[in-house]
DSSP file (Angstrom, degrees, kcal/mol; ACC not computed):
  #  RESIDUE AA STRUCTURE BP1 BP2  ACC     N-H-->O    O-->H-N    N-H-->O    O-->H-N    TCO  KAPPA ALPHA  PHI   PSI    X-CA   Y-CA   Z-CA
    1    1 A M    >>        0   0    0      0, 0.0     3,-0.9     0, 0.0     4,-0.7   0.000 360.0 360.0 360.0 -27.3   35.0   29.4  102.6
    2    2 A T  T 34  +     0   0    0      1,-0.2     3,-0.4     2,-0.2     0, 0.0   0.792 360.0  63.5 -69.5 -24.2   33.6   26.0  101.7
    3    3 A A  T 3> S+     0   0    0      1,-0.2     4,-0.7     2,-0.2    -1,-0.2   0.745  98.5  55.9 -70.5 -21.4   31.1   27.6   99.3
    4    4 A R  H <> S+     0   0    0     -3,-0.9     4,-2.3     1,-0.2    -1,-0.2   0.758  92.3  70.5 -82.4 -23.3   33.9   28.9   97.2
    5    5 A N  H  X S+     0   0    0     -4,-0.7     4,-2.6    -3,-0.4     5,-0.2   0.932  98.2  46.1 -63.6 -47.6   35.6   25.5   96.5
    6    6 A P  H  > S+     0   0    0      0, 0.0     4,-2.8     0, 0.0    -1,-0.2   0.893 112.4  53.0 -61.4 -35.7   32.9   24.1   94.2
    7    7 A A  H  X S+     0   0    0     -4,-0.7     4,-2.5     2,-0.2    -2,-0.2   0.907 109.7  48.0 -64.3 -40.7   32.8   27.4   92.3
    8    8 A R  H  X S+     0   0    0     -4,-2.3     4,-2.6     2,-0.2    -1,-0.2   0.919 112.5  48.3 -65.7 -42.5   36.6   27.2   91.8
    9    9 A Q  H  X S+     0   0    0     -4,-2.6     4,-2.7     1,-0.2    -2,-0.2   0.916 112.2  49.4 -63.7 -41.3   36.3   23.6   90.7
   10   10 A Q  H  X S+     0   0    0     -4,-2.8     4,-3.0     2,-0.2    -2,-0.2   0.910 111.1  49.2 -64.1 -41.5   33.5   24.5   88.3
   11   11 A T  H  X S+     0   0    0     -4,-2.5     4,-2.7     2,-0.2    -2,-0.2   0.917 112.4  48.0 -63.7 -42.9   35.6   27.4   86.9
   12   12 A G  H  X S+     0   0    0     -4,-2.6     4,-1.6     2,-0.2    -2,-0.2   0.908 113.1  48.4 -62.9 -41.7   38.6   25.1   86.4
   13   13 A F  H  X S+     0   0    0     -4,-2.7     4,-2.2     2,-0.2     5,-0.2   0.926 113.0  47.5 -63.4 -45.2   36.4   22.5   84.8
   14   14 A C  H  X S+     0   0    0     -4,-3.0     4,-2.9     1,-0.2    -2,-0.2   0.906 111.0  50.7 -63.7 -41.6   34.8   25.1   82.5
   15   15 A S  H  < S+     0   0    0     -4,-2.7    -1,-0.2     1,-0.2    -2,-0.2   0.806 112.9  47.5 -68.3 -26.9   38.2   26.6   81.6
   16   16 A A  H  < S+     0   0    0     -4,-1.6     4,-0.4    -5,-0.2    -1,-0.2   0.848 119.3  37.9 -79.2 -34.9   39.5   23.2   80.7
   17   17 A V  H  X S+     0   0    0     -4,-2.2     4,-2.7     1,-0.2     3,-0.4   0.770  98.3  78.9 -87.2 -27.6   36.5   22.2   78.6
   18   18 A A  H  X S+     0   0    0     -4,-2.9     4,-2.8     1,-0.2     5,-0.2   0.881  92.8  48.5 -53.4 -47.5   35.9   25.6   77.0
   19   19 A P  H  > S+     0   0    0      0, 0.0     4,-2.2     0, 0.0    -1,-0.2   0.882 113.0  49.5 -62.3 -35.2   38.6   25.3   74.3
   20   20 A I  H  > S+     0   0    0     -4,-0.4     4,-2.6    -3,-0.4    -2,-0.2   0.938 113.2  45.3 -67.2 -46.6   37.4   21.8   73.4
   21   21 A L  H  X S+     0   0    0     -4,-2.7     4,-2.7     1,-0.2    -1,-0.2   0.891 112.7  52.0 -63.0 -38.8   33.8   22.9   73.1
   22   22 A H  H  X S+     0   0    0     -4,-2.8     4,-2.5    -5,-0.3    -1,-0.2   0.902 110.3  48.1 -64.5 -40.4   35.0   25.9   71.1
   23   23 A R  H  X S+     0   0    0     -4,-2.2     4,-2.5     2,-0.2    -2,-0.2   0.920 113.3  46.8 -66.1 -43.7   36.9   23.7   68.7
   24   24 A I  H  X S+     0   0    0     -4,-2.6     4,-3.0     2,-0.2     5,-0.2   0.899 111.9  52.2 -63.3 -40.1   33.9   21.4   68.3
   25   25 A D  H  X S+     0   0    0     -4,-2.7     4,-2.1     2,-0.2    -2,-0.2   0.921 111.5  45.4 -63.6 -44.2   31.7   24.4   67.7
   26   26 A R  H  X S+     0   0    0     -4,-2.5     4,-2.3     2,-0.2    -1,-0.2   0.916 114.2  49.6 -64.4 -42.4   34.0   25.8   65.0
   27   27 A W  H  X S+     0   0    0     -4,-2.5     4,-2.4     1,-0.2    -2,-0.2   0.937 112.4  46.0 -62.8 -47.7   34.3   22.4   63.4
   28   28 A S  H  X S+     0   0    0     -4,-3.0     4,-2.8     1,-0.2     5,-0.2   0.865 110.5  55.1 -65.2 -34.8   30.6   21.7   63.3
   29   29 A Y  H  X S+     0   0    0     -4,-2.1     4,-2.4    -5,-0.2    -1,-0.2   0.934 110.4  44.8 -62.6 -45.4   30.0   25.3   62.0
   30   30 A H  H  X S+     0   0    0     -4,-2.3     4,-2.5     2,-0.2    -2,-0.2   0.890 113.9  49.9 -66.8 -38.5   32.3   24.7   59.1
   31   31 A V  H  X S+     0   0    0     -4,-2.4     4,-2.5     2,-0.2    -2,-0.2   0.932 113.0  45.8 -65.4 -44.9   30.8   21.3   58.4
   32   32 A L  H  X S+     0   0    0     -4,-2.8     4,-2.3     2,-0.2    -2,-0.2   0.890 112.8  50.7 -65.7 -38.1   27.3   22.6   58.4
   33   33 A R  H  X S+     0   0    0     -4,-2.4     4,-2.0    -5,-0.2    -1,-0.2   0.922 111.9  47.1 -65.5 -42.9   28.2   25.5   56.3
   34   34 A A  H  X S+     0   0    0     -4,-2.5     4,-2.2     1,-0.2    -2,-0.2   0.907 111.7  51.0 -64.1 -41.2   29.9   23.2   53.7
   35   35 A A  H  X S+     0   0    0     -4,-2.5     4,-2.6     1,-0.2    -1,-0.2   0.886 107.9  53.6 -63.7 -38.0   26.9   20.9   53.8
   36   36 A G  H  X S+     0   0    0     -4,-2.3     4,-2.4     1,-0.2    -1,-0.2   0.909 108.7  48.2 -62.3 -42.3   24.6   23.9   53.1
   37   37 A W  H  X S+     0   0    0     -4,-2.0     4,-2.5     2,-0.2    -1,-0.2   0.884 111.1  51.2 -65.9 -37.8   26.6   24.9   50.1
   38   38 A V  H  X S+     0   0    0     -4,-2.2     4,-2.5     2,-0.2    -2,-0.2   0.928 111.4  47.1 -64.7 -44.6   26.5   21.4   48.8
   39   39 A V  H  X S+     0   0    0     -4,-2.6     4,-2.4     2,-0.2    -2,-0.2   0.918 112.8  49.6 -62.6 -43.0   22.8   21.2   49.2
   40   40 A L  H  X S+     0   0    0     -4,-2.4     4,-2.4     1,-0.2    -2,-0.2   0.913 111.3  48.9 -62.5 -43.0   22.4   24.6   47.5
   41   41 A A  H  X S+     0   0    0     -4,-2.5     4,-2.6     1,-0.2     5,-0.2   0.904 110.8  50.6 -63.9 -41.3   24.6   23.5   44.6
   42   42 A C  H  X S+     0   0    0     -4,-2.5     4,-2.6     2,-0.2    -1,-0.2   0.903 110.6  49.3 -63.8 -40.6   22.6   20.3   44.2
   43   43 A L  H  X S+     0   0    0     -4,-2.4     4,-2.5     2,-0.2    -2,-0.2   0.920 112.1  48.1 -63.7 -43.3   19.3   22.2   44.1
   44   44 A L  H  X S+     0   0    0     -4,-2.4     4,-2.5     2,-0.2    -2,-0.2   0.916 113.4  47.0 -64.4 -42.7   20.7   24.7   41.5
   45   45 A V  H  X S+     0   0    0     -4,-2.6     4,-2.3     2,-0.2     6,-0.2   0.909 112.0  51.5 -64.9 -41.0   22.0   21.8   39.3
   46   46 A G  H  X>S+     0   0    0     -4,-2.6     5,-3.5    -5,-0.2     4,-0.6   0.906 112.7  44.8 -62.5 -41.9   18.7   20.0   39.7
   47   47 A L  H  <5S+     0   0    0     -4,-2.5     3,-0.5     3,-0.2    -2,-0.2   0.890 113.3  51.1 -67.9 -39.1   16.7   23.1   38.7
   48   48 A A  H  <5S+     0   0    0     -4,-2.5    -2,-0.2     1,-0.2    -1,-0.2   0.863 114.3  42.6 -68.0 -35.5   19.1   23.8   35.8
   49   49 A T  H  <5S-     0   0    0     -4,-2.3    -1,-0.2    -5,-0.2    -2,-0.2   0.484 119.1-108.4 -91.3  -2.4   18.9   20.3   34.4
   50   50 A G  T  <5       0   0    0     -4,-0.6    -3,-0.2    -3,-0.5    -4,-0.1   0.767 360.0 360.0  84.6  26.2   15.1   20.1   34.9
   51   51 A G      <       0   0    0     -5,-3.5    -4,-0.2    -6,-0.2    -5,-0.1   0.442 360.0 360.0 126.6 360.0   15.0   17.7   37.8
């Protein structure tokens, strides 16, 4: 029975941290996607204006 206690604590810890990690993951995804669009737009403008 003692072997189940760490597993329960780990599950509780994971369930508590999972929403936070998920939120950070979504936030970083949106930030990286926006940064990608900005870089792409800058490259297109640079090519269009000749450098």
